[in-house]
N, C-alpha and C positions, 0 to 999 in steps of 0.2 A: 390690266396693262400688259402689253406685249413688247418685247425688246429683243433686237438682234443687232448689237452694236459691234461691228468689226473693229479689230485693233487699229486698222488704218484710219478709221474715223476718229478714234480717241487721240491718236498722234496728231492728226490734223487740227483737232480742237485745241490741243495744248500749245500749238505753235502759231495760233492766229488770234488777233483781237476779237474776231467773230468766232465764238466757240460753237454755236449751234443756231439753227433756224427752226422755229416752232410755229406750225401753221394750224389755224382753225380749219374746220372742214366745210360745213354748210354755209354757203354764201361767200366764202373766201376762196376755197379751192374748187368747189363744185357748185354749180348753179341750182341749188336745191331749196333755198329759202321759200320760193314759191311753191315747191312741192309740199313742204310742211304746212303752209297755210291752206293749200287746197285740200290736203288730207284732213286737217282739223275742221275745215268747213264741211266736208263730206260727212265726217263722223257725226258732227253735231246736227247736220241736216237729218241724218238717220234717226237722231234722238228727238227730232221735232223742234230744233232751234236754229236760228240764223245768226251767224257771227257778224258783228259790226266791224267794218273795215278799220275803224280807229283802234281796235284792240290789237291789230297786227303789230304795231310798234311796241306794244307792251310785251308781247310774248316772243318776239324775235330774239334769237340768240340765247335764250334762257334755258335752264335745265328742264327736262320733260316734266318733272313734278311741279315746278313753279308755273310753267305755261299752262299745263292741264288744269292745275288747281285754280288758276285765275279764270280760265274759261268756264269751269264748272260754276264758280261763284258769280261770274258775270251773266251767265245764261240761266242759272237756276236749274240746270239739267239734273235729273234724278239718276245719278250714276256715281259709283265710288271711284276715287282717284286711281286705285290700282287697276280697276276694270278698264277705265278710260285709257290709261297708259298702254295696256295690252292692245286695245283696239287701234290706237294711233300707231304704235310700232308695227303691228301686223300689216296695216294698210300701207304705211310708208315703205316697209321692206319690200312689199310687192311692187310698189311704184319704182323704187330705185333698181329693182331686179331687172327692169327692162333697159337699164343703162342710164348713166347720168352725164350731163354735159359739163365739161371743165369750164371754169371762168376764163375769160380772155387773158392770155399771158401765163396761165398756170402751167401748161405743158412745157413751155420754154424755160420757165423758172425752175421747175423740178429737174429738168434735164441738166441745166447749168449747175445746180447744187450737187447733182450726182457726179458730173464730170470732175468737179473740184473736190469731191469727197467731203462735203460739208455735212456734219451730223444733222439730220433732219427728222423732226418728229411731227406727228399729227396729234393735236390736242383738241378734243371735241367734247361738248356736253351731251352728244348723242350716245346712246347705249352701244355696248360692244357689238351686238348683233347687227346694228345698223352700220356701224363703221366698217365691219368686215364685208358686208354686202356692197357698200359703196366702193371699197378698195378692190373687190372682185372686178369692178369695171375700170377703176383708175389705175390700179397696179399696187400690190402690197410692197413690191420691191423698192418703191420710192422712199420708204420710211423705215429707219432702223428702230424706231420706237413709236408706239401708238398708245394713247391714253384715252379711255372712254369715261363718260360721265357717271356710269354706274360702277366704276372701279375705284373711285375716290370717295373719301368720307364727305367732302364738301366740294361741290363742283362750282363752275363759274356762276357768279362773279367773285367767288373766293379764289385766292391765289394758289390753292393747293394743286390744281392740275398742272400749272406752269412750273411751280416749284418741283413737282415730281418729275416733270420732263427734264428740267435742268439737272436735277440730281441723277437721273438715269444716264445722263451723258458725263457726269462728273464736271459739269460746267457751272460757272458763275452766272446767276440769272442776269446780272447787269451786262454780261457779254453774250447774251442770247437775243436774237431779233425775233419778235413775235409778229405774225401777220394776222390781223383780225378784221371782221367786217361789222361788228356790233359794239355798242357801248358796253354791254355786259362783258364781252370778251376782252375789250380794251381795259376795263376796270380790273379784271382778273390778272391780266398780264402786268399791268403797271403796279398792282399791289404786290406782285411777286418780285418786282424790281427789274423787269425786262424792258428793253427798248421796243417800241411799238410802231409798226406801220399799219395804219387804219385804212381800209379800202371799203368805205360804206356801201352796203348792199340795199338796205331798205330805208333806214333812218339816217340822217346826217350825223357826222361826228366832227367836233371842232378840234383844231390843232391844240397841242399843249406841250409842256416841258417833257422832253424825252420821247415825243410822239410826233410823227409826221402823217399827214393825210394825203392820199393820192386817189385819183379817180378809178384806177385799174391796176391790176398786176402787170400790165404791159409797161408801166413806169418803174417797175421794181426789177433790179438785177443784182448780181453778187456784189459789184462795186458799190451800189446804192446801200446795201445792207452793211458792208464793211464800214462805209462812211458813217452810217447811223450809229453803229456800236462804238466807233472810234471817237465819237464826240465826248467832250468832258462831261463829267457828272453835273 
């Protein structure tokens, strides 16, 4: 976990119904879900296996160990989980090192949050090395707090990552808006007690209590997030 929470952000959080915005990374902030699938397909091709497209919905948004473990079991590949994890992270890190595209509306939203000094965190199931490489392209300065999947005891869909982010800001989870693109991430955020904006990237997500679904970050702005968090429980 990395954190640089300026005093101004803490004061803003205390005086607002919306105390913090917590964003997922892959598929939410940056258009990298396809990168992960392509890397997984390439690595398994090197191992002599072809991935079935139907498995994509199973592994999207999950922690590395769960996704890699599922693909080993599904393909019968003769490789240890730890070894596969290293191969996947190595290849993905090289891929994102060439630059990553932001999702539509992401740059505008990040700028708006910064202008209004809204405490903003990046909460990802990806490992620290991957997050830092992506942020080399996106900009570390956008986030006062970042939490990686290999820095928590239990990652998504467990609520721990989002509870840790809220605690890092001294915020009430119910007054935090989470933006996610997968059912796994939505489950984690809702279990933590956060309000959720779902922006599906690969698989559809249904609306639900305390959750809104939008087609793009272009539909999300600060007023939208204030209204979401300001709703009655």
